[in-house]
C-alpha positions as CSV (number, residue, x, y, z in Angstrom):
1,M,-112.5,-9.4,-4.9
2,T,-114.0,-12.9,-4.4
3,F,-111.9,-16.0,-5.0
4,A,-112.8,-19.6,-5.9
5,P,-112.0,-21.7,-2.9
6,L,-108.5,-23.3,-3.1
7,R,-106.6,-25.9,-1.2
8,L,-102.9,-25.1,-0.8
9,A,-100.4,-27.7,0.4
10,A,-97.1,-27.0,2.1
11,A,-94.6,-29.9,1.5
12,Q,-92.6,-29.7,4.6
13,I,-90.2,-32.4,3.6
14,N,-86.7,-33.7,4.5
15,L,-84.3,-33.3,1.6
16,W,-80.8,-34.6,1.3
17,V,-78.1,-32.3,-0.1
18,G,-76.9,-33.6,-3.5
19,D,-79.5,-36.4,-3.7
20,I,-81.2,-35.0,-6.8
21,E,-82.8,-38.3,-7.8
22,G,-84.0,-39.0,-4.3
23,N,-85.2,-35.5,-3.7
24,V,-87.2,-35.5,-7.0
25,G,-88.8,-38.7,-5.8
26,R,-89.7,-37.1,-2.5
27,I,-91.2,-34.1,-4.4
28,I,-93.3,-36.4,-6.6
29,E,-94.5,-38.4,-3.6
30,A,-95.5,-35.2,-1.9
31,A,-97.3,-33.9,-5.0
32,R,-99.3,-37.1,-5.4
33,H,-100.2,-37.2,-1.7
34,A,-101.3,-33.5,-1.9
35,R,-103.4,-34.2,-5.0
36,D,-104.9,-37.6,-4.2
37,E,-105.3,-37.5,-0.4
38,L,-105.5,-33.9,0.4
39,K,-107.3,-32.8,-2.8
40,A,-105.0,-29.8,-3.1
41,D,-104.9,-27.5,-6.1
42,L,-101.2,-26.6,-5.4
43,V,-98.3,-28.0,-3.5
44,A,-95.2,-25.9,-2.7
45,C,-91.9,-27.4,-1.9
46,P,-88.9,-25.8,-0.1
47,E,-86.1,-23.6,-1.5
48,L,-83.6,-25.6,-3.6
49,S,-85.7,-28.6,-3.0
50,M,-84.3,-30.5,-5.9
51,L,-80.7,-30.2,-4.7
52,G,-81.1,-29.7,-0.9
53,Y,-79.8,-26.8,1.2
54,P,-77.2,-25.6,1.7
55,P,-75.4,-27.2,-1.3
56,D,-72.3,-25.0,-0.8
57,D,-69.6,-25.8,-3.5
58,L,-71.6,-28.7,-4.9
59,L,-73.0,-26.0,-7.1
60,L,-69.6,-25.8,-8.8
61,R,-69.7,-29.4,-10.0
62,T,-69.7,-29.6,-13.8
63,A,-72.2,-32.5,-13.9
64,L,-74.8,-30.6,-11.9
65,P,-76.6,-28.7,-14.6
66,R,-77.4,-31.9,-16.5
67,A,-78.5,-33.7,-13.3
68,I,-80.9,-30.8,-12.6
69,E,-82.2,-30.8,-16.2
70,D,-82.9,-34.6,-15.9
71,G,-84.7,-34.0,-12.6
72,V,-86.9,-31.3,-14.1
73,A,-87.7,-33.6,-17.0
74,R,-88.9,-36.2,-14.6
75,L,-91.1,-33.8,-12.7
76,L,-92.6,-32.7,-16.0
77,R,-93.4,-36.3,-16.9
78,E,-94.7,-37.5,-13.6
79,V,-96.4,-34.6,-11.9
80,H,-99.9,-34.0,-13.3
81,G,-103.3,-32.8,-12.0
82,I,-101.8,-30.4,-9.5
83,T,-99.7,-27.2,-9.6
84,L,-96.2,-27.7,-8.2
85,V,-93.9,-25.0,-6.9
86,V,-90.3,-26.3,-6.7
87,G,-86.9,-24.8,-5.8
88,L,-83.9,-25.5,-7.9
89,P,-80.6,-23.9,-9.1
90,E,-81.2,-22.4,-12.5
91,F,-78.2,-22.2,-14.9
92,A,-77.9,-19.4,-17.4
93,P,-75.0,-18.3,-19.6
94,E,-74.2,-15.5,-17.2
95,G,-74.3,-17.6,-14.0
96,R,-76.5,-19.5,-11.5
97,Y,-79.7,-18.3,-9.9
98,N,-81.6,-19.6,-6.9
99,A,-84.9,-20.2,-8.5
100,A,-88.5,-21.2,-8.1
101,W,-90.3,-22.8,-11.0
102,V,-94.0,-23.5,-11.2
103,I,-94.9,-26.7,-13.0
104,R,-98.4,-27.8,-14.2
105,D,-99.3,-30.7,-16.4
106,G,-96.0,-31.1,-18.2
107,A,-95.1,-27.4,-18.6
108,V,-93.2,-24.8,-16.7
109,I,-95.8,-22.0,-16.4
110,A,-93.7,-19.5,-14.3
111,R,-90.1,-18.9,-13.3
112,Y,-88.7,-16.8,-10.6
113,R,-85.1,-15.9,-9.6
114,K,-84.4,-15.0,-6.0
115,Q,-83.6,-11.3,-5.6
116,L,-82.3,-10.9,-2.1
117,L,-79.3,-13.1,-1.5
118,P,-78.4,-13.5,2.2
119,N,-74.7,-13.2,3.0
120,Y,-74.7,-13.2,6.8
121,G,-74.8,-15.7,9.6
122,V,-74.8,-19.2,8.1
123,F,-75.6,-18.0,4.6
124,D,-73.1,-17.4,1.8
125,E,-75.3,-17.2,-1.2
126,K,-73.4,-14.4,-3.0
127,R,-70.6,-16.8,-3.4
128,H,-72.7,-19.1,-5.6
129,F,-75.7,-17.2,-7.0
130,L,-76.5,-14.1,-9.0
131,A,-79.4,-12.0,-7.8
132,G,-82.6,-11.9,-9.9
133,D,-83.3,-8.6,-11.7
134,G,-86.5,-7.8,-9.7
135,T,-89.0,-9.3,-12.2
136,A,-92.0,-10.7,-10.4
137,A,-93.5,-14.1,-11.3
138,V,-97.3,-14.3,-11.1
139,F,-99.4,-17.2,-12.4
140,D,-103.1,-18.0,-12.4
141,L,-104.4,-20.7,-10.1
142,R,-108.1,-21.2,-10.8
143,G,-108.7,-17.5,-11.2
144,V,-106.4,-16.4,-8.4
145,P,-103.2,-14.5,-9.4
146,V,-100.4,-16.1,-7.3
147,G,-96.9,-14.6,-6.8
148,V,-93.8,-16.6,-5.9
149,C,-90.6,-15.6,-4.1
150,V,-87.8,-17.4,-2.4
151,C,-86.8,-17.3,1.3
152,E,-84.9,-14.0,2.0
153,D,-87.1,-12.2,-0.5
154,V,-89.8,-12.0,2.2
155,W,-87.3,-10.4,4.6
156,G,-87.2,-7.2,2.5
157,P,-90.1,-5.2,1.1
158,E,-89.3,-5.0,-2.6
159,P,-90.1,-8.6,-3.9
160,A,-93.5,-8.7,-2.2
161,A,-94.3,-5.2,-3.5
162,A,-93.2,-6.2,-7.0
163,A,-95.5,-9.3,-6.9
164,K,-98.4,-7.2,-5.8
165,A,-97.7,-4.6,-8.5
166,A,-97.7,-7.5,-11.0
167,G,-101.2,-8.4,-9.9
168,A,-100.7,-11.0,-7.2
169,R,-103.4,-11.6,-4.7
170,L,-101.6,-14.3,-2.9
171,L,-97.8,-14.8,-2.3
172,I,-96.0,-18.1,-1.9
173,N,-92.6,-17.9,-0.2
174,I,-90.5,-21.1,-0.3
175,N,-87.7,-21.5,2.2
176,A,-84.7,-23.3,3.6
177,S,-84.7,-21.5,6.9
178,P,-82.6,-23.1,9.7
179,Y,-83.8,-23.2,13.2
180,D,-82.7,-21.1,16.2
181,L,-84.3,-20.2,19.4
182,S,-85.8,-16.9,18.1
183,K,-86.4,-17.8,14.5
184,H,-90.2,-18.6,14.7
185,R,-90.9,-15.3,16.3
186,D,-88.7,-13.5,13.8
187,R,-90.5,-15.1,10.9
188,V,-93.9,-14.2,12.1
189,E,-92.9,-10.6,12.6
190,V,-91.4,-10.4,9.1
191,L,-94.5,-12.0,7.5
192,R,-96.7,-9.6,9.3
193,A,-94.7,-6.7,8.1
194,R,-94.9,-7.8,4.5
195,A,-98.7,-8.4,4.9
196,A,-99.1,-4.9,6.4
197,E,-97.2,-3.4,3.5
198,T,-99.0,-5.2,0.7
199,G,-102.2,-6.6,2.1
200,L,-101.2,-10.0,0.6
201,P,-101.8,-13.3,2.3
202,I,-98.5,-15.2,2.4
203,L,-98.0,-19.0,2.4
204,Y,-94.6,-19.6,4.0
205,V,-93.2,-23.1,3.3
206,N,-90.1,-24.4,5.0
207,M,-88.1,-27.6,4.9
208,V,-87.4,-29.9,7.8
209,G,-84.4,-32.0,8.8
210,G,-80.8,-32.0,9.8
211,Q,-77.9,-31.0,7.6
212,D,-74.5,-31.2,9.2
213,D,-74.4,-28.1,11.5
214,L,-77.9,-26.9,10.6
215,V,-81.3,-28.2,11.5
216,F,-84.5,-27.1,9.7
217,D,-87.7,-27.0,11.7
218,G,-90.5,-26.7,9.2
219,G,-93.2,-24.7,11.0
220,S,-94.8,-23.6,7.7
221,L,-97.2,-20.7,8.0
222,G,-100.2,-19.1,6.4
223,V,-100.5,-15.4,7.3
224,N,-103.5,-13.4,6.1
225,G,-103.4,-9.9,4.7
226,D,-104.2,-8.5,8.1
227,G,-101.2,-10.3,9.6
228,A,-103.1,-12.9,11.5
229,V,-101.5,-16.4,11.6
230,A,-104.3,-18.6,10.2
231,F,-102.4,-21.8,9.4
232,R,-99.3,-23.3,11.1
233,A,-97.7,-26.7,10.5
234,P,-95.9,-28.5,13.4
235,V,-92.2,-28.0,14.0
236,F,-89.7,-30.8,13.2
237,E,-92.3,-33.1,11.7
238,D,-92.2,-34.2,8.0
239,G,-95.5,-34.0,6.2
240,V,-97.6,-32.3,3.6
241,Y,-100.0,-29.9,5.3
242,V,-103.0,-28.3,3.7
243,A,-104.8,-25.0,4.2
244,G,-107.9,-23.8,2.6
245,F,-107.9,-20.4,0.9
246,N,-110.8,-18.2,-0.1
247,G,-109.0,-14.8,0.0
248,R,-108.0,-15.8,3.6
249,F,-106.3,-18.9,4.9
250,V,-108.4,-21.4,6.8
251,G,-106.4,-24.2,8.3
252,Q,-105.2,-26.0,11.3
253,I,-102.9,-24.1,13.7
254,A,-100.4,-26.4,15.4
255,A,-99.7,-25.5,19.0
256,E,-96.5,-23.6,19.6
257,E,-93.9,-25.7,21.3
258,P,-92.3,-24.6,24.5
259,E,-88.7,-23.6,24.0
260,E,-87.3,-26.7,25.6
261,A,-89.5,-29.0,23.5
262,A,-88.6,-27.4,20.2
263,V,-84.9,-27.5,21.0
264,Y,-85.0,-31.1,22.1
265,K,-86.9,-32.1,19.0
266,G,-84.4,-30.3,16.9
267,L,-81.4,-32.0,18.5
268,V,-83.0,-35.4,18.1
269,R,-83.8,-34.7,14.4
270,A,-80.3,-33.4,13.7
271,T,-78.7,-36.4,15.4
272,R,-80.9,-38.9,13.6
273,D,-80.3,-37.4,10.2
274,Y,-76.6,-37.1,10.6
275,V,-76.1,-40.6,11.8
276,Q,-78.4,-42.3,9.3
277,R,-77.5,-40.3,6.2
278,N,-73.8,-40.9,6.8
279,G,-74.4,-44.7,7.0
280,F,-73.3,-45.3,10.6
281,P,-74.9,-48.4,12.2
282,G,-75.3,-46.5,15.5
283,A,-73.7,-44.3,18.0
284,L,-71.1,-44.5,20.8
285,I,-71.1,-42.3,23.8
286,G,-68.7,-42.0,26.7
287,L,-71.2,-42.0,29.6
288,S,-69.6,-40.3,32.6
289,G,-72.4,-40.0,35.0
290,G,-72.6,-36.3,34.4
291,I,-75.4,-34.3,32.9
292,D,-74.0,-33.6,29.5
293,S,-73.4,-37.2,28.5
294,A,-76.7,-38.1,30.1
295,L,-78.5,-35.6,27.9
296,V,-76.6,-36.8,24.8
297,A,-77.5,-40.4,25.6
298,A,-81.2,-39.6,25.9
299,I,-81.1,-37.6,22.6
300,A,-79.3,-40.5,20.8
301,A,-81.8,-43.1,22.2
302,D,-84.7,-41.0,21.0
303,A,-83.1,-40.4,17.7
304,L,-81.8,-43.8,16.8
305,G,-83.6,-46.3,19.1
306,P,-81.9,-47.7,22.2
307,E,-80.7,-50.8,20.3
308,K,-78.4,-48.6,18.2
309,V,-76.7,-46.7,21.1
310,W,-73.7,-48.1,22.9
311,T,-72.6,-46.3,26.1
312,V,-69.2,-46.8,27.6
313,S,-68.1,-45.8,31.1
314,L,-64.4,-45.0,31.2
315,P,-63.6,-44.5,34.9
316,S,-60.3,-43.2,36.2
317,R,-58.8,-43.1,39.7
318,Y,-60.7,-39.9,40.3
319,T,-64.1,-41.0,39.1
320,A,-66.6,-40.9,42.0
321,D,-68.6,-44.1,42.8
322,M,-71.8,-42.2,42.3
323,S,-70.8,-41.3,38.8
324,N,-70.3,-45.0,37.9
325,T,-73.6,-45.8,39.6
326,D,-75.5,-43.0,37.8
327,A,-74.0,-43.9,34.4
328,R,-75.1,-47.5,34.7
329,L,-78.5,-46.5,36.0
330,Q,-79.2,-44.2,33.1
331,A,-78.1,-46.8,30.6
332,E,-80.5,-49.3,32.2
333,R,-83.4,-46.8,32.2
334,L,-83.0,-46.0,28.5
335,G,-82.3,-49.7,27.6
336,L,-78.8,-48.9,26.2
337,R,-75.9,-51.2,25.8
338,Y,-73.4,-50.4,28.5
339,S,-69.7,-51.3,28.9
340,V,-67.0,-50.4,31.4
341,L,-63.5,-49.8,30.2
342,P,-61.3,-48.4,33.0
343,I,-58.5,-46.1,31.8
344,E,-56.1,-46.7,34.7
345,T,-53.8,-49.1,32.9
346,A,-53.5,-46.8,29.9
347,F,-53.1,-43.6,32.0
348,S,-50.4,-45.3,34.1
349,A,-48.6,-46.4,31.0
350,F,-48.5,-42.9,29.6
351,N,-47.3,-41.5,32.9
352,Q,-44.5,-44.1,33.0
353,T,-43.5,-43.4,29.4
354,L,-43.3,-39.7,30.2
355,A,-41.8,-40.0,33.7
356,D,-38.2,-39.3,32.7
357,T,-39.1,-36.4,30.4
358,F,-41.4,-34.8,33.0
359,A,-38.9,-35.4,35.9
360,G,-38.8,-32.4,38.2
361,R,-42.1,-30.9,37.1
362,E,-45.3,-30.9,39.2
363,A,-48.4,-32.7,37.9
364,D,-50.7,-30.2,36.3
365,I,-53.3,-29.9,33.6
366,T,-51.1,-32.1,31.4
367,E,-52.0,-35.2,33.5
368,E,-55.7,-34.2,33.5
369,N,-55.7,-34.0,29.8
370,L,-54.0,-37.3,29.5
371,Q,-56.9,-39.0,31.1
372,S,-59.3,-37.4,28.7
373,R,-57.1,-38.5,25.8
374,C,-57.1,-42.0,27.1
375,R,-60.8,-42.0,26.8
376,G,-60.7,-40.5,23.3
377,V,-58.4,-43.2,22.1
378,L,-60.6,-46.0,23.5
379,L,-63.8,-44.5,22.1
380,M,-62.3,-44.0,18.7
381,A,-60.9,-47.6,18.7
382,L,-64.4,-48.9,19.3
383,S,-65.7,-46.7,16.5
384,N,-63.0,-47.9,14.1
385,K,-63.6,-51.6,15.0
386,F,-67.4,-51.6,15.1
387,G,-68.4,-48.6,12.9
388,Q,-70.5,-46.6,15.3
389,V,-70.0,-42.8,15.3
390,V,-68.7,-41.3,18.5
391,L,-71.1,-38.5,19.8
392,T,-69.2,-35.9,21.8
393,T,-70.8,-34.5,24.8
394,G,-69.4,-31.0,25.2
395,N,-71.8,-28.1,25.5
396,K,-71.6,-24.5,24.2
397,S,-70.4,-23.0,27.5
398,E,-67.5,-25.4,27.6
399,M,-66.6,-25.0,23.9
400,A,-66.7,-21.3,24.2
401,V,-64.1,-21.1,26.9
402,G,-62.0,-24.1,25.9
403,Y,-63.1,-26.2,28.9
404,A,-62.5,-29.3,26.7
405,T,-59.5,-31.4,25.7
406,L,-58.3,-31.7,22.1
407,Y,-58.0,-35.3,21.1
408,G,-59.8,-36.2,24.3
409,D,-63.4,-35.5,25.0
410,M,-63.5,-33.5,21.8
411,C,-62.9,-36.8,19.8
412,G,-65.9,-37.8,17.7
413,G,-67.9,-37.4,14.6
414,F,-70.9,-35.4,15.8
415,A,-71.6,-33.0,18.7
416,P,-75.3,-32.9,19.5
417,I,-75.2,-30.2,22.2
418,K,-72.2,-28.1,21.0
419,D,-74.6,-25.1,20.6
420,V,-76.5,-25.6,23.8
421,Y,-75.5,-23.5,26.8
422,K,-75.0,-25.4,30.1
423,T,-78.0,-23.6,31.7
424,L,-80.1,-24.9,28.8
425,V,-78.7,-28.4,29.2
426,Y,-80.3,-28.5,32.7
427,R,-83.6,-27.3,31.3
428,L,-83.5,-29.9,28.5
429,A,-82.7,-32.7,31.0
430,R,-85.8,-31.7,33.1
431,Y,-87.9,-31.5,29.9
432,R,-86.8,-35.0,28.9
433,N,-87.7,-36.4,32.3
434,S,-91.2,-34.8,32.0
435,L,-92.2,-36.8,28.9
436,G,-94.0,-39.5,30.7
437,D,-91.6,-42.5,30.4
438,G,-90.0,-42.0,33.7
439,E,-86.9,-40.3,35.1
440,V,-84.5,-41.4,32.4
441,I,-81.9,-38.9,33.6
442,P,-81.4,-39.6,37.3
443,E,-82.2,-36.7,39.6
444,R,-78.8,-36.8,41.2
445,V,-77.2,-36.3,37.8
446,I,-79.1,-33.0,37.4
447,T,-78.6,-31.7,40.9
448,R,-75.0,-32.6,41.8
449,P,-72.3,-30.0,41.1
450,P,-70.7,-30.6,37.6
451,S,-67.2,-31.9,37.5
452,A,-64.7,-33.2,34.9
453,E,-63.4,-35.6,37.6
454,L,-59.8,-35.3,36.4
455,R,-58.3,-34.5,39.8
456,P,-59.4,-35.0,43.4
457,D,-62.6,-33.1,44.4
458,Q,-62.7,-31.2,41.2
459,K,-65.7,-29.0,40.3
460,D,-66.3,-26.9,37.2
461,S,-66.7,-23.9,39.5
462,D,-63.0,-24.2,40.4
463,S,-62.1,-23.1,36.8
464,L,-65.1,-21.2,35.6
465,P,-67.6,-18.7,36.9
466,P,-71.0,-20.2,37.8
467,Y,-72.9,-21.1,34.7
468,E,-75.7,-18.7,35.5
469,V,-73.1,-15.9,35.3
470,L,-71.0,-17.4,32.5
471,D,-73.8,-18.1,30.0
472,P,-75.2,-14.5,29.9
473,I,-71.7,-13.1,29.4
474,L,-71.1,-15.6,26.6
475,E,-74.4,-14.8,25.0
476,A,-73.5,-11.1,25.0
477,Y,-70.0,-11.5,23.8
478,V,-70.5,-14.3,21.2
479,E,-74.0,-13.8,19.9
480,D,-74.4,-10.1,20.3
481,S,-70.7,-9.2,19.7
482,R,-70.8,-6.7,22.6
483,S,-67.6,-5.2,23.8
484,I,-66.2,-5.8,27.3
485,A,-67.3,-2.4,28.4
486,E,-70.8,-2.9,27.3
487,I,-71.1,-6.2,29.1
488,V,-69.7,-4.7,32.3
489,A,-72.3,-2.0,31.9
490,M,-74.9,-4.7,32.0
491,G,-73.9,-5.4,35.6
492,Y,-71.2,-8.0,35.4
493,D,-67.8,-7.9,37.2
494,Q,-65.1,-6.5,34.9
495,A,-62.4,-9.0,35.8
496,T,-64.8,-11.8,35.2
497,V,-65.9,-10.5,31.8
498,Q,-62.3,-9.9,30.7
499,R,-61.3,-13.4,31.8
500,V,-64.2,-15.0,29.9
501,A,-63.5,-13.0,26.8
502,A,-59.9,-14.0,26.9
503,L,-60.8,-17.6,27.2
504,V,-63.1,-17.4,24.2
505,R,-60.4,-15.8,22.1
506,R,-57.7,-18.3,23.2
507,S,-59.9,-21.3,22.4
508,E,-60.6,-20.5,18.8
509,Y,-58.1,-23.0,17.6
510,K,-59.8,-25.8,19.6
511,R,-63.2,-25.0,18.1
512,R,-61.7,-25.1,14.6
513,Q,-61.0,-28.8,15.3
514,A,-64.3,-29.7,16.8
515,P,-66.9,-32.0,15.1
516,P,-70.0,-30.5,13.6
517,G,-73.2,-30.1,15.7
518,P,-76.6,-28.5,15.2
519,K,-77.1,-24.7,15.5
520,V,-79.9,-23.8,18.0
521,T,-78.8,-20.4,19.3
522,R,-78.8,-17.1,17.4
523,R,-75.1,-17.4,16.6
524,A,-73.3,-20.6,16.6
525,F,-69.5,-21.3,16.5
526,G,-68.2,-22.5,13.1
527,R,-70.1,-21.7,10.0
528,E,-71.8,-18.7,11.6
529,R,-69.0,-17.2,13.6
530,R,-65.7,-16.9,11.8
531,Y,-62.8,-15.4,13.8
532,P,-59.1,-15.5,13.0
533,L,-56.9,-17.9,15.0
534,T,-54.1,-15.4,15.2
535,A,-55.2,-11.8,16.0
536,V,-55.1,-9.1,18.6
537,Y,-58.5,-7.8,19.5
538,G,-58.6,-8.0,23.3
539,D,-60.2,-4.5,23.7
540,L,-63.0,-5.0,21.1
């Protein structure tokens, strides 16, 4: 079957949850750009593009149906000369649907209701939506029968098969698919599977941007009926990207990003969107001279601009001179505001206040945590007084085993690297230094043994297994839900595995009180991993 040549645009746009008026404006802008500049016949926007994703319980607001209705009316008035595929919540007497509507020249020419509702990982769609009844939506685009489906629908065979049975010769799949390290590979495999089953070319359109503890990478794709990737948009970049179609996609294929580059871009994007959308004038970071705070400072500078990042050194009696030197050096290299607020006076005051109560007891982790809490109090005081949000600097390895202090280094509003294992922190630091603007993270910060510097000569390795051992155990236990016996069978010491698992279990209460941060691994703490605080499951 021959087709008239088409130009299909993927609107890989950054949408704000709840901002219906603003999102509709962004959709209209994308449609006009696709029509006027790219000469496209069709523009497809992401899943729930009118409302943003994930809307969670905003869907329960009684004013929402009218707001969506008004947004649709505006699209019908203002989008002409191009076919628009838009995602929205559709309200019916029996309940809500996650829907895709096709609009052309003032009319809705096709409607589709999402059939497969994900209820795993970060997704909770069965809480809010009814599943579509399996009816396909196929419309004509200059002689080409085009089917539409929504996100998860392409992860199972039935919706694509139904679209083909209804006559579709091209399938458009609109998405709000959050990023993780393996997601791009998984998407390509799924799209190839659907193409192999149906022979249909598939245009996969994804949103971009940060939303609380998720970050969306875009990476929209065009996969031909033989499974070949023939069009790919860049990751973590806003834009409207066009592909030709004449039965097969013909378009630009953006180079695949190395893993470190994609993760770093995602962290920058997530930090920028969180800080800006929540109206903060900038960010505050406790800069210790260690690698975690160094990486967060670089991310913040790249996300917000150096002029909006305030770094604060908070040295104690145990802080090494090299830490103070390296913290100042990094702030200078990145062009960041830098202040020094020693905590000795505050720490001594706390010790004096507690001296009688603690009489007869040896100094222990209590005094270590007091230092961290002095820092938290000072950073939050600066945040209250000047308005900047505090960015915490803990990584996933630390958060997993509780190597962090409640109301201390966990104080803050956003945690850019909370889902980044320590071994990946090192790789990201190396990557940032490779970008051509100099060694912004001093080499000594990367190579010196990590330390919390809360007691003399302290090192992380005093309390934890080496990170090259700890991180694979955590990945198996947290992300793969493997049992202790299974992890030991992978070649790890049984006592070490049991200890790490126990630390993970005991630290659940801390993680419940941690600020949000972007998911980049296959299974993040928080929204994606929900465990009871009080439970007995040590052997599982």
